[in-house]
C-alpha positions, 0 to 999 in steps of 0.5 A: 298122655305119659310117654309110657302110655303113648309107647303102648299104642299100636293102632290108631283108628279114625272116625271118618265123617267130619274127622278125616273127610269134609262131608259137608263141602263134598256133598253140597258140591255134588248136589249143586253140580247135579242141580246145574246139569239137570236144571233142577232148582233146589236149596241144595245146601239145606238138603245136604245139611238135612241129609246129614241131620237124618244120620243119627235118627236113622241109626237110632231106628236100627238100635231100637229094633224098628229096623233090622240091621241096615247098612249106612248106604241103605239108611242114606238112601231112605233119608234121601228119598224122604228129603226129595219128597219133602222138597218136591223134586222126587219125581224129577230124579231118576232111579239111576240118578238117585243111586249116583247121588247116594254114592256121593258119600263114597266120594268125599274129599279129605281135609287138606292135612289128612293124607299127609298126617295119615301117611306119617302115622302109618310109618309107626302105627296100624291105621284104620277107620272106625266108622259107622260107614259100611265097608264098601262105602269106606273102601270106595272112599279110600280109593277115591280120596287116596286114604292110606288105611291098613285096615277098614273097621266098620260098624257093619263088622260089629253089626252095631253103630257107634256109640254102642260098646260093641263097635269100639270093642270090635277093633281090639278083638279083631286085632287081638290086642288090648283095648289100651293099645288102640287109640280112637281119633275123632273130632267129636267129643261124644264119640271119644267119651264112648270109646274111653268107656271101653278102654280105648285111648283117645285123640281129639282133632278139632274140625271147626268148620265141619258143619259150616262156618257158623257151626257151634259144636266140637270146636274144642276138646271138652274132656281130658283126652289122651291127645289133643291136636290141631290137625293130623300133621300136629297129631303125627308130631305129638305121636312121635312120627 
């Protein structure tokens, strides 16, 4: 990105799951801890991966009108119920325990560089989320993990899940600034491509272990994004903070 274009950026908004927080390690840890405490044997790693695997199909049902607008917490619960039945353990988990486990998505841990990098970026820019997570989920996660957001932007506010154009357009509309003054930071090529189509600036940060040590996607930027960084501290350097 040229110096002039960089200087025009006023707000950085971040994809959250996988970009800011390590959802996979966090969810596996919560499920395994629960299994040990309740003496329930299951392939908790597989359940965690399948739970995340149900993320896009569940949102697609909303996009297609098969479901009315439904927040991510409720989609997570629907997917989890299905998985518990498929793994033969649904009748061993109480309603209160199901609620607690679904809310594990509110308790995700940040990547090691996230808080330092965000704190530095906050000195110069408005920083916030742009996530498919609902507002309560993102707020609780921020309090739990110490994420220093100025604002929480959510698909819930736009009532459209990314990559619907309305989700990206909601941020400049709410901030009352041009789209070119907003940068989306994400570890996912597709998210950034969709944001660029709506006029947002784009920042790629690689999270090579998001899906585990053997994952094969989003190792690197596959498009000509405005900024490409190793992590959030590197991003802060590139953005002049």
